[in-house]
N, C-alpha and C positions, 0 to 999 in steps of 0.2 A: 183329742189329738190323738191321728194314727198314724203310727210307722210305718212304713212300707216296708217293704220285706229287703230291700236294697241298707235300707238303714240300719234295720236290725240287725245283718252281718256284719255292716260297718263297724257294730256298738259291739257284737261279741268279738269281732276281733281284734276292737281296743282294749276288750275286756282281756284277752288272751296275752296280747304283749305285755298289758301290766302285770298280768299273773306271771310271766317269762324276768319280770324284771324282781318277782318277789322269789321264784325258782331260786336266781341268780344269790341274791340275800339270805334266805333261805338254806343252802344247799337239800332242798327238796329232788327230787328226780327232773332229768332234764327231756323228758318225752312227758307231754301230761295233756291231756283234753280238758276244754273248755265249755260249754253248753250254753245255748241261750235259749229262753222259752218263752213265746210272745203266746196272745191266741191261733193267731195265724201261721206261726213257724216253729221248728225246733233244728237247731244250725250247732253241730260240731265242731269247734277248731281244736287241730294238733298242734302242739310245740315241740320243735329239734332242737336242737346245737351244730355245731360244728368248730371246728379249730384252723383258720386260714394259712397259708403259707409260712404269714408273717407271721402267725403264734399267735393271730386275736382271736377272741373267741365270736361266732354271730349266732344269735338266735330267730329261730322264724315260729312265727303264726301262720296255719294254712285252715282254707276252709275252701269247700267246693263251691259255693256261693257266692263267695267276695274274690278270693284268690290268696294272696301271701303277703302278708307286712313283718318284711324284715328290718332286726335293730339290731347295731353293734354293742359289745358290753367289753371296753378295754382291758377294763381290770380281773377280767374273769377267767377263769384256769380249769381246765379238766381235773376232776379224781376220780377212781383215783390212775388210770388208766392214760397212758402215749396217746394219743390220736393220731388215727392217719391223717396227716392234714387234705382237706377239701370233702371232708367225709359227713354224709351229715347221721348224728347217733341220737340212738334210742334209750331209754328210760332202765331198759334192761345193764346195760354196762357201764354208765356213768354217772357219774354228779357233778353238777358247773357249781363253780364255789367263787361269790365275789363278797367283794365288801361292803356295796352298797350302800357305802358312805359318798360326801362329795367330798373335791381332792381337798388335800387339806394345804391351804394356801401357805404356810412355813415351810411346806416340805418342799425344796426347790426341784427332787429329784421327781416327783410325782406331779409338779405341776407340768414339768417340762414333758416327761412321757404323755402324757395328758392332752399336749398340746399338739403334740405330735400326731399322737392317735384323731385329736378332733379333728387336721389336717386331713388327715387320712379319710376319715368318713365322709368328709365337706364332698372332697374327688370323687368317690364313690355314689356319692349322693348327685351331684350338681354337675360332677362332667368335667373336664382337664381348664376347657377355656373360664369358667365361670369362677375357679379357684383359682387360679394364678392371677386371674383379676383382680380377686379379693384383697389374696394375700400379697400384692401389690400397694393398698393403700396403708395407710398410718392408720386406719381406723381397727386395720385385721391384729394390732400390736395388743398386748395387753402386758404394760408397763414393760419390763427390760424381754419379756417372752415375744417373739416374732417366728415365722417361719420365713423359712427358705426354701425352697423347692428348684432342683435341677436334674435340667433333660437328658434323656438318652444320649445325644452330643456329648453329656457333661457341661454344656450352658446351664448358667444360674437364671432361672428363665424367672422367680418373684423372690422378693428380699425387700428388707425395711428402707435399706441403704441402695435405692433406685441407682447408683454410679455403677453396682456390681450386677446389675440384671442386661442380662445378653454378653455378660464376659465368660472366658472361658472360665473355670470352676480352679482344672489345674495351675491358673496365671496366679489365684490371688495368694497374697503372700499374708502372714500377720508381722507385726515390730520383728525386724532383725530379718525379715526374708525367711522367718517361720514357715515353711510350706503348707499352710493353712486346706489351701483348694485340694492340692494331691493327696492330704490324709484324709480328708472328706470322702472321696473317691473312692479309695481305699476299703474304708473302715465300714461306709453303709453294708448293711446285714440286709435281706428280708426280716429277720429277727429282729434288727435293732442291735446298736452296737452306740457305745459311749467316749468322747471323743475329746481330750483336753489338747486347750491350743492357747497361744498367749492372742489376743484379739482385740480389736478398738472399739471401745464399746459408742455403740452409736448416739446414746442417746447421752454418755457424758464427755465421748469424744477422747477420751484419755485413752492408753493402753491396759487391760484389764486382761484378768485367766479367765476361759469362757470353755465351758461343760455342756457339750452338746450332744440329745442322742440323735440319731441319724438312721433311717429308713428305708430301706429298698422297697416299692412298691407300684407295681404296674408299669417297669423300666423308668422310675421315675428315682429321686431321692428328696425326702422329708426330712426336716432338720429344725430342732427349735435349741433354745438352749439355754443358763442364764451367766450371769458375766457376777467373777469375786473378785476383790479390791488385790492387784499384784504386789508381793512385800514392796516395799520400798529401801532401792539403793542402798538413800543415806541412812536408813532410823534401822532398817532390818536386814543387812548384807547377811547376816546367816541364813535366813528363810529365803533372802532372793538369792544365793545362792543352789538353796536347797530345788529352789524353783525351776531352776536355768538346766540342772542337771536332769530335773525328772521330767521337763520339754523332751530332752537330749533320749531317753526312754522313749518315751510315747511317741514319736518317731520312729526308734529302733522297732520298733513293736508294729507298728503301722505301714513304716514303709521297707521296712528291711535294713539290714547292713550295710549294702553297697551307697544307697540314697542317704543315712547318715553319716557313715565316710563321707562322703560327699561334701554333706550341706556341712561340716564342723571344720573340714580341712580349708574351706574358704573363710578367707580374710572378712568376707561380709558377715559372718555368723559371730566376730567378736562384738560385745557390747561392753565396751571401753574395758576394765578392767576382768571384765568376766569372758573366758573363754573356755573352752569346751575339750579335756584331752579325754584318749580313748588308750589304757594299754591288752596286752593280750598278759594271759595267765602267768607267763615266765619272764614278764618286765618286756616283751617288744612292744616301741610307740605306733603305734595304729594313725591317731587322730592328733593333731595339736593348732588349733587355730594358730595363735601366735608365733610357731614357729615348721608347719607343714612345707613353709619356703626355703628355709637351709639347706640345702643339699646334703643328703644322707642322713636327715634327722629322725623323718620314719620309715620304718624298718629295722633301725638302730634299737638297743637295749638300754634298759635302767639301769643294768649293772655294769658294774664299773663305770660310774659318774653319777653314784647315787647319795654324796654326800651335798648337805649344802652348805655357802660359806661359814657358816660357826663348826661344824663339822659332824652335825645332824644328819644319820643314816636313814632318811626318812625312805626309801626304795624299800627297805624291810618292811618299814610299816606301812608300807603300800600294797606293795603283794603278801600282805597277811591279812587284810579286810577280808572278814568273810563273809557282812552282807551289806553293811554300811557305818559311816564312821569320821568321825573327824579325826585329820591330822594337824600339824600347823609346822612351817620350817620358814626360813629364810631365803629368795624369790624374787627377781628382778619382776619387777611394774610393767607392762607394755603399755599402761594407760599414764604414766608418770616417767615419761623418759627414761625405762627401764632399771628405776633407781629400787637396790636393793632393800627390799620390807618384810614383815614380819606375814607370810600369808595361812589364812587358815583353808584348806580344802575338805571339800565333804566329797567323797568317794562311796561308790556302788560298786558291787559286784554283781552283774547278770548276765547270766548266757554264755560264761568262762568270760568274760571281758567285765576291766574296773573303766568306769566312767566316774571322772570327776571334775570339780573346777572350784574356783576359792575367792578369797576377797582380801584386800591387803591393807593391812593398819599403815596409813600413811601418815601416824603419830609416831611410827616407831624410829628412833633415833639407832642406827646400826652402827654408827660412828662409837657412839656411847657405853650402849648397851653392851657393844662386842665388839671393841678395836683389833681383834686378830679378822673377826669376821667378814669387817668393812675392808680391813689388806686384801684381803684374797676376792672379793668384792668389787675392786677396782678393779685387780688383775684380769675376772674372767669378763668385765667390762672391754678392757682392753682386747685381749685375746679375740673375744667375739667379732668387735669391730675388722680387728684382723680378717677373721676368716668370712666376714660377709661381704667385706667393702673391700679388703686385698690391704696389702702389704703398705703403700704409700696412703692408703687412707688414716693408717692407723700410726704411722711416723709422721706425718700433718698434724693428726691433731693434737698428740700428747706434746708436740715441740710448742704449742701454745699456753699462754699463760692461765686460759679460763679451763684448761684440762686439769689443774690442782683446783684442792681442796684444803685451805689452810696449811695445814701440815703435812697432808697426803697428795703425795703425786705417786705418779707410773712411771717407770724409766722401763727404755730400752736400750739393749744390748744388742750388738750385734759380734759371733763369735767366729772370730778371723784366725788364720794358721800364724799368727802375731800375735794375738789378745784377745781382750773383750773392748770392743768400740762401744762408745757414747752413742746413740743414734739419736734418742729421743729424751729431754730430760725437761720438762716446765720451768722448772727452780735455779737452775744450774746451766743456761745457753750456754756458758762455754766452755760447756764440757762435751759437748755434740760435737764428734769428726774425732775426737783424741781416744787413747789408750793409754792405762797409769793403773801402777802396782797400787792391787788392792789388799792392802794388811792392813790391821786395826790394830788400834793403841795396844793391844797385849798380843800381837804377835802374829794373828789367828790370819790364814791368808782366805777369805771369804772369796777373793773372784774363785779362786780353783774351787770353789763348792760351789760358787753360784753354776761355774762350765760346766758342771759334771751333773748338773741337773736334765733327766734326759726329757724325751717329747711325753714318755709314759708315763713320768716322777716315778713317787717311790711305794711300792705297794701295790693292793691288789686292785685297790682303787685309783689310784693312776693321776695325773693331772697336773701334780704339780710338788712339791715340796718347800719347807723351810729354812730357811740360813739365819741365823743371828749372829751379830758382831758386833764390834761398838762404832757409832759414825757420827758425825755432826750434824745436831737439830738442824731444821732450815730456821727458826726462831729464835732458839734463845742461842745456837753458836756453840752451844755447849756440847762434848760427847756423853751419848748415852745409849744402851746397849738399844737395840735395833731389832725388830724380828721381821723378816722380808720373806712374801711368799713368794715363790717362782714358778714360771711355767717359760716350756718352752715350743715355738714355731721352726722346727728346721734350723737356720742359725738364730733366727733371733729370740730373743730371752724377754718376759717382760717381768717386772717385779714391781711391789709396792709393802709397806713397810711400816710399822707401829712403834713408836719410842716408851719402853719400858719407865716406868716411871716419873713420869712429866706429863701433866695434865693439858 
């Protein structure tokens, strides 16, 4: 059998390419000559390597008889120099290093990067049309790994989920309106970038956490990733809280301050009991999805209102966070009719800001655990209703029997020139519209003490004061020491109390 010169040259060139792989695996010089000799010819082949703008290493075999055969080495890197992108280097200046081993399927990071590299290599070899067609077929997926491609206009042109093909990527959102598309467009880089975000797994149909590697190449964005089970809200609320805050930090990293503030000041960002807040290091409120619509809330300062209803100063502990950590306090749950419950909050300090969110212990019984705190919570709810919906809404509700909770109720007084008039009292409706002397059995004028409470309260915290006196218990009919928390809004005085010594 006789080989033609062209065939011989092809064999030589193939030998050179195999040699290139040996070079990559064995740390040999990157410019090497391979010779092939037979009875009719002698062919020299030269190997060279370069690094692309995207950071990939390419090796080529050159022969004046056959031409050039180029291969792509995704995991290779130059040693010891930092190469100039696009320039071919010879053996006197570098070594190319690569593992030479197959990708470990247990290494999700390596599989993801290799998947994207393979897509780019296919694009470089087969062209745009064939590559896009291939990655729009289910056969292109490798388990959870599939490739998505975005064009120069920001439209998705290849995706396992056919509903996304042709859609503007900037409009693609994950669970809770998370701006997955905008973040992908912003993060993609010629050298590649990692991006973490909540996404619906097209294989399971469930919301999960996705880790994507995205690379800009020749005007397109190539990406792939793997899915991780999201923490359970029910079974792992602490881990879910940390994940929720991590999502906000990732968005801040990729899209910046303005976009993150806008996203998390919108009610759409609230996920049941989870919402994000961001404070400046000095305590200024910048973001709060649950309270952003309250007049004057954003821009106000935590200091001056930093005790919870049990008296715990959570503000100082919040602002003292150096890196990250948990704090717990009593706070209204927006997902449970604003009931005051024990809240466990995860805080992270980043870029001069404090990011936080928390979960609520719905089994916490504030009235039983801390009756004084429950009294304060009742008054705070009444004041919040007044502040958000107006004076008449508060008076109407707190004259309804359903506003009371057994022995617990809110009373509202109006401070007039001729005394304190009862204007709301769910358990004693006959008192509404009347004024009376408020002196207890010990002769203490608690009416004067109540009237003396100012809108700013006592001390540097402000907000209210305690007034203690003897009063008739609504269920036993007996006089008992009552401790009432009092807050003022203009001429209206809000109060609720607890009875000492009576279960």
